VEXMI-651235 format. One record per residue (C-alpha): residue number from 1; residue in one letter; x, y, z. Coordinates in nm, 2 decimals, always signed. Layout:
N
     n   res     east    north       up
   NUM     A        X        Y        Z
...
This chain:
497
     n   res     east    north       up
     1     X    +0.00    +0.00    +0.00
     2     X    +0.15    +0.33    -0.11
     3     X    +0.21    +0.61    +0.15
     4     X    +0.03    +0.94    +0.11
     5     X    +0.23    +1.22    -0.04
     6     X    +0.36    +1.47    +0.22
     7     X    +0.19    +1.80    +0.27
     8     X    +0.49    +1.98    +0.15
     9     X    +0.82    +1.85    +0.00
    10     X    +1.03    +2.10    +0.20
    11     X    +0.96    +2.37    +0.46
    12     X    +1.20    +2.65    +0.57
    13     X    +1.20    +2.73    +0.94
    14     X    +1.27    +3.10    +0.98
    15     X    +1.38    +3.07    +1.34
    16     X    +1.65    +2.93    +1.57
    17     X    +1.71    +2.73    +1.88
    18     X    +1.46    +2.51    +2.05
    19     X    +1.15    +2.62    +1.85
    20     X    +1.33    +2.54    +1.52
    21     X    +1.41    +2.19    +1.65
    22     X    +1.06    +2.14    +1.78
    23     X    +0.91    +2.23    +1.44
    24     X    +1.16    +2.01    +1.26
    25     X    +1.06    +1.71    +1.47
    26     X    +0.71    +1.73    +1.33
    27     X    +0.84    +1.79    +0.98
    28     X    +1.05    +1.48    +1.00
    29     X    +0.76    +1.27    +1.13
    30     X    +0.55    +1.38    +0.84
    31     X    +0.82    +1.30    +0.59
    32     X    +0.88    +1.67    +0.50
    33     X    +1.24    +1.79    +0.44
    34     X    +1.35    +2.08    +0.66
    35     X    +1.57    +2.38    +0.59
    36     X    +1.68    +2.64    +0.84
    37     X    +1.84    +2.98    +0.83
    38     X    +2.12    +3.06    +1.07
    39     X    +2.35    +3.34    +1.18
    40     X    +2.72    +3.26    +1.25
    41     X    +2.66    +3.28    +1.63
    42     X    +2.42    +2.97    +1.58
    43     X    +2.65    +2.79    +1.34
    44     X    +2.73    +2.51    +1.58
    45     X    +2.39    +2.47    +1.74
    46     X    +2.18    +2.15    +1.72
    47     X    +1.91    +2.31    +1.51
    48     X    +2.17    +2.37    +1.23
    49     X    +2.31    +2.02    +1.27
    50     X    +1.97    +1.85    +1.26
    51     X    +1.82    +2.03    +0.96
    52     X    +1.83    +1.87    +0.62
    53     X    +1.97    +2.20    +0.48
    54     X    +2.10    +2.51    +0.65
    55     X    +2.15    +2.85    +0.49
    56     X    +2.37    +3.12    +0.64
    57     X    +2.22    +3.47    +0.68
    58     X    +2.41    +3.77    +0.80
    59     X    +2.35    +4.09    +1.00
    60     X    +2.47    +4.29    +1.30
    61     X    +2.35    +4.27    +1.56
    62     X    +2.27    +3.90    +1.50
    63     X    +1.90    +3.95    +1.57
    64     X    +1.87    +4.16    +1.26
    65     X    +1.95    +3.86    +1.04
    66     X    +1.64    +3.68    +1.16
    67     X    +1.44    +4.00    +1.09
    68     X    +1.56    +4.03    +0.73
    69     X    +1.27    +3.94    +0.51
    70     X    +1.46    +3.95    +0.18
    71     X    +1.74    +3.72    +0.31
    72     X    +1.49    +3.47    +0.45
    73     X    +1.28    +3.45    +0.13
    74     X    +1.59    +3.43    -0.08
    75     X    +1.71    +3.13    +0.13
    76     X    +1.37    +2.96    +0.09
    77     X    +1.39    +2.99    -0.29
    78     X    +1.75    +2.88    -0.30
    79     X    +1.67    +2.55    -0.14
    80     X    +1.34    +2.50    -0.32
    81     X    +1.12    +2.52    -0.01
    82     X    +0.75    +2.55    -0.07
    83     X    +0.65    +2.70    +0.26
    84     X    +0.80    +2.90    +0.55
    85     X    +0.72    +2.84    +0.92
    86     X    +0.81    +3.15    +1.13
    87     X    +0.80    +2.98    +1.47
    88     X    +0.74    +3.24    +1.74
    89     X    +0.91    +3.58    +1.80
    90     X    +1.11    +3.75    +1.52
    91     X    +0.88    +3.78    +1.21
    92     X    +0.60    +3.55    +1.33
    93     X    +0.35    +3.83    +1.38
    94     X    +0.46    +4.06    +1.11
    95     X    +0.19    +4.10    +0.84
    96     X    +0.45    +4.24    +0.60
    97     X    +0.65    +3.92    +0.62
    98     X    +0.34    +3.70    +0.55
    99     X    +0.26    +3.92    +0.26
   100     X    +0.61    +3.90    +0.12
   101     X    +0.61    +3.52    +0.16
   102     X    +0.29    +3.49    -0.04
   103     X    +0.40    +3.74    -0.30
   104     X    +0.71    +3.52    -0.36
   105     X    +0.48    +3.23    -0.44
   106     X    +0.54    +3.05    -0.12
   107     X    +0.30    +2.93    +0.16
   108     X    +0.31    +3.12    +0.49
   109     X    +0.24    +2.87    +0.77
   110     X    +0.02    +3.09    +0.98
   111     X    -0.29    +3.31    +0.96
   112     X    -0.36    +3.56    +0.68
   113     X    -0.18    +3.90    +0.67
   114     X    -0.52    +4.06    +0.73
   115     X    -0.58    +3.86    +1.05
   116     X    -0.23    +3.93    +1.17
   117     X    -0.27    +4.30    +1.11
   118     X    -0.61    +4.32    +1.28
   119     X    -0.51    +4.13    +1.59
   120     X    -0.17    +4.30    +1.61
   121     X    -0.33    +4.63    +1.69
   122     X    -0.47    +4.62    +2.05
   123     X    -0.72    +4.90    +1.98
   124     X    -0.85    +4.76    +1.66
   125     X    -0.87    +4.41    +1.81
   126     X    -1.08    +4.54    +2.10
   127     X    -1.32    +4.69    +1.85
   128     X    -1.34    +4.36    +1.66
   129     X    -1.38    +4.17    +1.99
   130     X    -1.68    +4.38    +2.10
   131     X    -1.84    +4.34    +1.76
   132     X    -1.80    +3.96    +1.79
   133     X    -1.97    +3.96    +2.13
   134     X    -1.64    +3.90    +2.33
   135     X    -1.63    +4.05    +2.68
   136     X    -1.36    +4.33    +2.70
   137     X    -1.21    +4.52    +2.99
   138     X    -1.38    +4.85    +3.05
   139     X    -1.18    +5.14    +2.91
   140     X    -1.11    +5.35    +2.61
   141     X    -1.15    +5.22    +2.26
   142     X    -0.93    +5.49    +2.10
   143     X    -0.58    +5.61    +2.15
   144     X    -0.55    +5.88    +2.42
   145     X    -0.47    +6.23    +2.30
   146     X    -0.38    +6.39    +2.63
   147     X    -0.34    +6.35    +3.00
   148     X    -0.67    +6.52    +3.06
   149     X    -0.84    +6.26    +2.84
   150     X    -0.67    +5.98    +3.02
   151     X    -0.78    +6.12    +3.36
   152     X    -1.14    +6.16    +3.24
   153     X    -1.15    +5.80    +3.13
   154     X    -0.99    +5.68    +3.45
   155     X    -1.23    +5.88    +3.66
   156     X    -1.52    +5.72    +3.48
   157     X    -1.41    +5.35    +3.51
   158     X    -1.24    +5.39    +3.85
   159     X    -0.88    +5.34    +3.97
   160     X    -0.65    +5.16    +3.95
   161     X    -0.62    +5.17    +3.57
   162     X    -0.37    +5.03    +3.32
   163     X    -0.21    +5.24    +3.04
   164     X    -0.11    +5.01    +2.75
   165     X    +0.07    +5.06    +2.42
   166     X    -0.15    +4.97    +2.13
   167     X    +0.13    +4.80    +1.94
   168     X    +0.29    +4.67    +2.26
   169     X    +0.38    +4.33    +2.41
   170     X    +0.61    +4.18    +2.66
   171     X    +0.52    +4.44    +2.92
   172     X    +0.67    +4.73    +2.73
   173     X    +0.46    +5.05    +2.72
   174     X    +0.25    +4.95    +3.02
   175     X    +0.19    +5.15    +3.34
   176     X    -0.04    +5.11    +3.64
   177     X    -0.20    +5.43    +3.77
   178     X    -0.37    +5.48    +4.11
   179     X    -0.43    +5.85    +4.08
   180     X    -0.48    +6.14    +3.84
   181     X    -0.12    +6.24    +3.86
   182     X    +0.01    +5.88    +3.81
   183     X    -0.23    +5.86    +3.51
   184     X    -0.08    +6.17    +3.35
   185     X    +0.28    +6.06    +3.42
   186     X    +0.21    +5.71    +3.31
   187     X    +0.07    +5.82    +2.98
   188     X    +0.39    +6.01    +2.90
   189     X    +0.62    +5.73    +3.01
   190     X    +0.41    +5.45    +2.84
   191     X    +0.39    +5.64    +2.51
   192     X    +0.77    +5.72    +2.51
   193     X    +0.85    +5.35    +2.58
   194     X    +0.61    +5.23    +2.32
   195     X    +0.75    +5.47    +2.06
   196     X    +1.10    +5.35    +2.13
   197     X    +1.02    +4.98    +2.13
   198     X    +0.76    +4.95    +1.86
   199     X    +0.78    +5.28    +1.66
   200     X    +0.42    +5.35    +1.76
   201     X    +0.35    +5.57    +2.06
   202     X    -0.03    +5.52    +2.08
   203     X    -0.16    +5.43    +2.43
   204     X    -0.51    +5.34    +2.55
   205     X    -0.65    +5.29    +2.90
   206     X    -0.84    +5.01    +3.06
   207     X    -0.96    +4.91    +3.41
   208     X    -0.68    +4.73    +3.60
   209     X    -0.81    +4.40    +3.74
   210     X    -0.66    +4.34    +4.08
   211     X    -0.52    +4.00    +4.16
   212     X    -0.58    +3.89    +3.80
   213     X    -0.51    +3.56    +3.65
   214     X    -0.37    +3.54    +3.30
   215     X    -0.56    +3.27    +3.11
   216     X    -0.54    +3.20    +2.74
   217     X    -0.74    +2.99    +2.50
   218     X    -0.57    +2.79    +2.22
   219     X    -0.77    +2.79    +1.90
   220     X    -0.73    +2.61    +1.57
   221     X    -0.91    +2.72    +1.25
   222     X    -0.90    +2.61    +0.89
   223     X    -0.99    +2.78    +0.56
   224     X    -1.33    +2.61    +0.55
   225     X    -1.47    +2.80    +0.85
   226     X    -1.41    +2.53    +1.11
   227     X    -1.29    +2.67    +1.44
   228     X    -1.22    +2.48    +1.76
   229     X    -1.05    +2.55    +2.09
   230     X    -0.82    +2.32    +2.29
   231     X    -0.90    +2.44    +2.63
   232     X    -0.71    +2.69    +2.84
   233     X    -0.36    +2.75    +2.98
   234     X    -0.29    +2.92    +3.31
   235     X    -0.01    +3.17    +3.26
   236     X    -0.03    +3.38    +3.57
   237     X    +0.32    +3.31    +3.71
   238     X    +0.50    +3.61    +3.54
   239     X    +0.80    +3.83    +3.60
   240     X    +0.79    +4.18    +3.44
   241     X    +0.48    +4.07    +3.23
   242     X    +0.68    +3.77    +3.09
   243     X    +0.55    +3.42    +3.16
   244     X    +0.77    +3.19    +3.37
   245     X    +0.54    +2.89    +3.45
   246     X    +0.24    +2.77    +3.25
   247     X    +0.00    +2.49    +3.29
   248     X    -0.30    +2.32    +3.14
   249     X    -0.57    +2.31    +3.25
   250     X    -0.60    +2.60    +3.49
   251     X    -0.66    +2.49    +3.85
   252     X    -0.91    +2.78    +3.88
   253     X    -1.13    +2.75    +3.57
   254     X    -1.44    +2.54    +3.60
   255     X    -1.61    +2.36    +3.31
   256     X    -1.88    +2.63    +3.26
   257     X    -1.62    +2.91    +3.25
   258     X    -1.40    +2.71    +3.01
   259     X    -1.69    +2.65    +2.77
   260     X    -1.78    +3.02    +2.78
   261     X    -1.42    +3.14    +2.73
   262     X    -1.38    +2.89    +2.45
   263     X    -1.69    +2.99    +2.27
   264     X    -1.59    +3.36    +2.28
   265     X    -1.24    +3.28    +2.16
   266     X    -1.38    +3.09    +1.86
   267     X    -1.63    +3.37    +1.79
   268     X    -1.34    +3.62    +1.76
   269     X    -1.14    +3.38    +1.53
   270     X    -1.44    +3.35    +1.30
   271     X    -1.50    +3.73    +1.31
   272     X    -1.15    +3.79    +1.16
   273     X    -1.15    +3.49    +0.92
   274     X    -0.87    +3.33    +1.12
   275     X    -0.68    +3.03    +1.00
   276     X    -0.40    +2.82    +1.16
   277     X    -0.32    +2.82    +1.53
   278     X    -0.38    +3.12    +1.75
   279     X    -0.42    +3.22    +2.11
   280     X    -0.68    +3.44    +2.27
   281     X    -0.54    +3.59    +2.59
   282     X    -0.78    +3.69    +2.87
   283     X    -0.76    +3.84    +3.22
   284     X    -0.98    +3.67    +3.48
   285     X    -1.08    +3.81    +3.82
   286     X    -1.13    +3.62    +4.14
   287     X    -1.50    +3.57    +4.06
   288     X    -1.42    +3.41    +3.73
   289     X    -1.53    +3.71    +3.53
   290     X    -1.31    +3.72    +3.22
   291     X    -1.21    +3.99    +2.97
   292     X    -1.04    +3.98    +2.63
   293     X    -0.68    +4.12    +2.63
   294     X    -0.53    +4.03    +2.29
   295     X    -0.49    +3.76    +2.03
   296     X    -0.15    +3.62    +1.95
   297     X    -0.14    +3.52    +1.58
   298     X    +0.13    +3.25    +1.61
   299     X    +0.25    +2.94    +1.78
   300     X    +0.30    +3.01    +2.16
   301     X    +0.61    +2.93    +2.36
   302     X    +0.38    +2.73    +2.60
   303     X    +0.20    +2.52    +2.34
   304     X    +0.35    +2.19    +2.47
   305     X    +0.12    +2.18    +2.77
   306     X    -0.18    +2.19    +2.54
   307     X    -0.04    +1.92    +2.32
   308     X    +0.02    +1.70    +2.62
   309     X    -0.34    +1.74    +2.76
   310     X    -0.51    +1.70    +2.42
   311     X    -0.28    +1.46    +2.23
   312     X    -0.29    +1.71    +1.94
   313     X    +0.03    +1.81    +1.76
   314     X    -0.04    +2.18    +1.70
   315     X    +0.25    +2.23    +1.45
   316     X    +0.11    +1.94    +1.25
   317     X    -0.23    +2.11    +1.24
   318     X    -0.07    +2.43    +1.13
   319     X    +0.10    +2.25    +0.84
   320     X    -0.22    +2.07    +0.74
   321     X    -0.43    +2.39    +0.74
   322     X    -0.16    +2.57    +0.54
   323     X    -0.17    +2.28    +0.28
   324     X    -0.54    +2.34    +0.24
   325     X    -0.67    +2.06    +0.45
   326     X    -0.97    +2.08    +0.69
   327     X    -0.94    +2.02    +1.06
   328     X    -0.98    +1.65    +1.12
   329     X    -1.19    +1.69    +1.44
   330     X    -1.48    +1.89    +1.58
   331     X    -1.51    +2.05    +1.92
   332     X    -1.69    +1.74    +2.05
   333     X    -1.39    +1.53    +1.96
   334     X    -1.15    +1.72    +2.18
   335     X    -1.11    +1.58    +2.53
   336     X    -0.88    +1.72    +2.79
   337     X    -0.69    +1.45    +2.99
   338     X    -0.45    +1.50    +3.28
   339     X    -0.24    +1.80    +3.37
   340     X    +0.07    +1.95    +3.22
   341     X    +0.31    +2.21    +3.36
   342     X    +0.58    +2.40    +3.17
   343     X    +0.87    +2.61    +3.31
   344     X    +1.10    +2.83    +3.11
   345     X    +1.46    +2.78    +3.20
   346     X    +1.65    +3.10    +3.16
   347     X    +2.02    +3.20    +3.19
   348     X    +1.94    +3.46    +3.45
   349     X    +1.99    +3.55    +3.82
   350     X    +1.64    +3.53    +3.96
   351     X    +1.76    +3.65    +4.30
   352     X    +1.91    +3.96    +4.16
   353     X    +1.62    +4.11    +3.97
   354     X    +1.62    +3.85    +3.69
   355     X    +1.94    +3.99    +3.54
   356     X    +2.04    +3.80    +3.22
   357     X    +2.35    +3.58    +3.25
   358     X    +2.61    +3.49    +2.99
   359     X    +2.89    +3.23    +2.97
   360     X    +2.98    +2.89    +2.84
   361     X    +2.77    +2.58    +2.92
   362     X    +3.03    +2.34    +3.05
   363     X    +2.79    +2.06    +3.14
   364     X    +2.43    +2.00    +3.01
   365     X    +2.21    +1.72    +3.14
   366     X    +1.83    +1.72    +3.11
   367     X    +1.60    +1.48    +3.28
   368     X    +1.40    +1.21    +3.10
   369     X    +1.14    +0.95    +3.18
   370     X    +0.77    +0.90    +3.20
   371     X    +0.57    +1.23    +3.18
   372     X    +0.88    +1.44    +3.10
   373     X    +0.94    +1.65    +2.78
   374     X    +1.23    +1.88    +2.72
   375     X    +1.23    +2.13    +2.43
   376     X    +1.58    +2.28    +2.41
   377     X    +1.84    +2.39    +2.15
   378     X    +2.17    +2.39    +2.34
   379     X    +2.48    +2.17    +2.36
   380     X    +2.77    +2.14    +2.59
   381     X    +3.04    +2.40    +2.51
   382     X    +2.78    +2.64    +2.37
   383     X    +2.82    +3.01    +2.46
   384     X    +2.52    +3.18    +2.60
   385     X    +2.55    +3.54    +2.48
   386     X    +2.35    +3.86    +2.50
   387     X    +2.24    +3.86    +2.14
   388     X    +1.91    +3.68    +2.20
   389     X    +1.65    +3.60    +2.46
   390     X    +1.82    +3.41    +2.74
   391     X    +1.58    +3.11    +2.74
   392     X    +1.78    +2.79    +2.74
   393     X    +1.50    +2.53    +2.75
   394     X    +1.14    +2.45    +2.82
   395     X    +1.08    +2.17    +3.07
   396     X    +0.74    +2.01    +3.06
   397     X    +0.59    +1.75    +3.28
   398     X    +0.26    +1.56    +3.26
   399     X    +0.06    +1.37    +3.52
   400     X    -0.28    +1.21    +3.56
   401     X    -0.34    +1.48    +3.82
   402     X    -0.20    +1.83    +3.89
   403     X    -0.03    +1.69    +4.20
   404     X    +0.16    +1.43    +3.99
   405     X    +0.26    +1.69    +3.73
   406     X    +0.40    +1.91    +4.01
   407     X    +0.58    +1.62    +4.18
   408     X    +0.74    +1.52    +3.84
   409     X    +0.84    +1.89    +3.77
   410     X    +1.01    +1.93    +4.11
   411     X    +1.21    +1.61    +4.05
   412     X    +1.29    +1.70    +3.69
   413     X    +1.43    +2.04    +3.80
   414     X    +1.64    +1.87    +4.06
   415     X    +1.78    +1.64    +3.79
   416     X    +1.86    +1.92    +3.55
   417     X    +2.23    +2.00    +3.53
   418     X    +2.34    +2.32    +3.37
   419     X    +2.70    +2.42    +3.47
   420     X    +2.82    +2.75    +3.35
   421     X    +2.61    +3.07    +3.35
   422     X    +2.36    +3.12    +3.63
   423     X    +2.02    +2.98    +3.56
   424     X    +1.68    +3.00    +3.72
   425     X    +1.63    +2.62    +3.77
   426     X    +1.65    +2.64    +4.15
   427     X    +1.42    +2.94    +4.15
   428     X    +1.17    +2.75    +3.94
   429     X    +1.18    +2.45    +4.18
   430     X    +1.10    +2.69    +4.47
   431     X    +0.81    +2.84    +4.27
   432     X    +0.65    +2.50    +4.17
   433     X    +0.71    +2.36    +4.52
   434     X    +0.56    +2.66    +4.70
   435     X    +0.26    +2.57    +4.91
   436     X    +0.05    +2.85    +4.75
   437     X    +0.13    +2.73    +4.40
   438     X    +0.05    +2.37    +4.49
   439     X    -0.29    +2.49    +4.63
   440     X    -0.36    +2.68    +4.30
   441     X    -0.37    +3.02    +4.47
   442     X    -0.19    +3.21    +4.21
   443     X    -0.22    +3.54    +4.02
   444     X    +0.00    +3.77    +3.81
   445     X    +0.15    +3.92    +4.13
   446     X    +0.25    +3.58    +4.28
   447     X    +0.62    +3.63    +4.24
   448     X    +0.62    +3.97    +4.40
   449     X    +0.38    +3.87    +4.68
   450     X    +0.59    +3.57    +4.78
   451     X    +0.93    +3.73    +4.70
   452     X    +1.08    +3.67    +5.04
   453     X    +0.99    +3.31    +5.06
   454     X    +1.13    +3.24    +4.70
   455     X    +1.47    +3.39    +4.77
   456     X    +1.75    +3.13    +4.77
   457     X    +1.92    +3.04    +5.10
   458     X    +2.30    +3.09    +5.07
   459     X    +2.49    +2.75    +5.06
   460     X    +2.71    +2.66    +5.35
   461     X    +3.09    +2.67    +5.30
   462     X    +3.08    +2.29    +5.29
   463     X    +2.81    +2.29    +5.02
   464     X    +3.02    +2.54    +4.81
   465     X    +3.32    +2.30    +4.83
   466     X    +3.11    +2.01    +4.71
   467     X    +2.98    +2.21    +4.42
   468     X    +3.32    +2.32    +4.32
   469     X    +3.45    +1.96    +4.35
   470     X    +3.16    +1.84    +4.13
   471     X    +3.24    +2.11    +3.87
   472     X    +3.61    +2.02    +3.87
   473     X    +3.54    +1.65    +3.83
   474     X    +3.28    +1.70    +3.55
   475     X    +3.50    +1.92    +3.34
   476     X    +3.88    +1.93    +3.37
   477     X    +3.90    +2.27    +3.22
   478     X    +3.63    +2.42    +3.45
   479     X    +3.77    +2.74    +3.61
   480     X    +3.65    +2.74    +3.97
   481     X    +3.88    +3.03    +4.08
   482     X    +3.61    +3.29    +4.01
   483     X    +3.38    +3.13    +4.27
   484     X    +3.59    +3.15    +4.58
   485     X    +3.93    +3.29    +4.70
   486     X    +3.99    +2.95    +4.87
   487     X    +4.23    +2.73    +4.67
   488     X    +4.10    +2.39    +4.59
   489     X    +4.40    +2.24    +4.76
   490     X    +4.27    +2.35    +5.10
   491     X    +3.94    +2.17    +5.06
   492     X    +4.07    +1.85    +5.20
   493     X    +4.00    +1.51    +5.04
   494     X    +3.72    +1.65    +4.81
   495     X    +3.77    +1.38    +4.55
   496     X    +3.61    +1.12    +4.78
   497     X    +3.31    +1.32    +4.89
């Protein structure tokens, strides 16, 4: 019996690191050849090694290479790729990139340029959401023109309020205001920051939900009008508006709220003629009232927890929809099973204000076993620099219950070995093992609220010696002198410890 033809013969992945590897895994399983673009700083990375073809692109700083539309399309044509998958970040939510891909006669694996543009503007997306019957946070629907206008809106909806950049993301261009003066000052600061970060200084205002939960709904849609949701993800553990821990399902959302949120997310997707995978982000108060925030028109960093609780490969569905296929399931076919948790392992010092860290990875060992998934793109000897986001890996655990998923995560973090730059693995273990996290009592201010109890306890002198001895044994070239003024020779018989 002959095998069905692959959806595409070759796909170019316009990204790097762990997400490029993750996309290529699905391409390989589906019999599709993979190509990847790379900057010289990524030349020795596993994504370049594992791709069927790799095309060098250039630019300084290095991030500019991955934002160069002309170079990426030229690379795709040079290797005969039929389609381009943008991954997340970089050009993934740039309508101009999707348009350029299509204009070049290639397939963009993602939504239409019109949908990207509509959902990329927070003001326009709020208009569309309200028209689609989606609940939105009380506030202005237009960009603010002055401090007086901002105060007038704030007085109407009540303090505290949140000033937000229309084109923003990642916490940039956002300010909380508790008074008229803070509102005026916040508008100036948010607008300036947004202008610098996004080239768009427009700012709007909305009611700030206190002790909010950040809940998002994963949707899939095809070009035949079929739209489904894959349940929710709890993304409330954040630092500086950046997600740190995600899980599915949320320990707070009940079946009725899940169904209502899912219906509204699908309604919004239909209203903009959405296709491919997308995520509708919402803020939820302590009474389970939920409000639309924005829609991310790409694959999310945290998509693995949804894959593990639904059994659906989201990248595969993106590929099938892009190839013109209909979704192979209806809403009734989708069943949520078990619990999954994801943590983002960063090269950063969580106890010093989350300062990014750099340096060589001398030793890399990730856990494995039942219910454990690791998405990473690093190798021993790799230099973690300042050119890109400092995320090293995503560690995901699955369990029949939330308790089992947490237990596996704590154990998996203990078994993770990353010698070199400072990482947040111990910090993540303290977060996931925190009694309030285990009880599901979380919100976006969790890390700040429990700051004191999440700070690391300094190791004893004896523990420091053992750590240095382990480093010296694991890598003969490991330079331990930076860690202590005490010579290794004075540590006694450390080799037998």
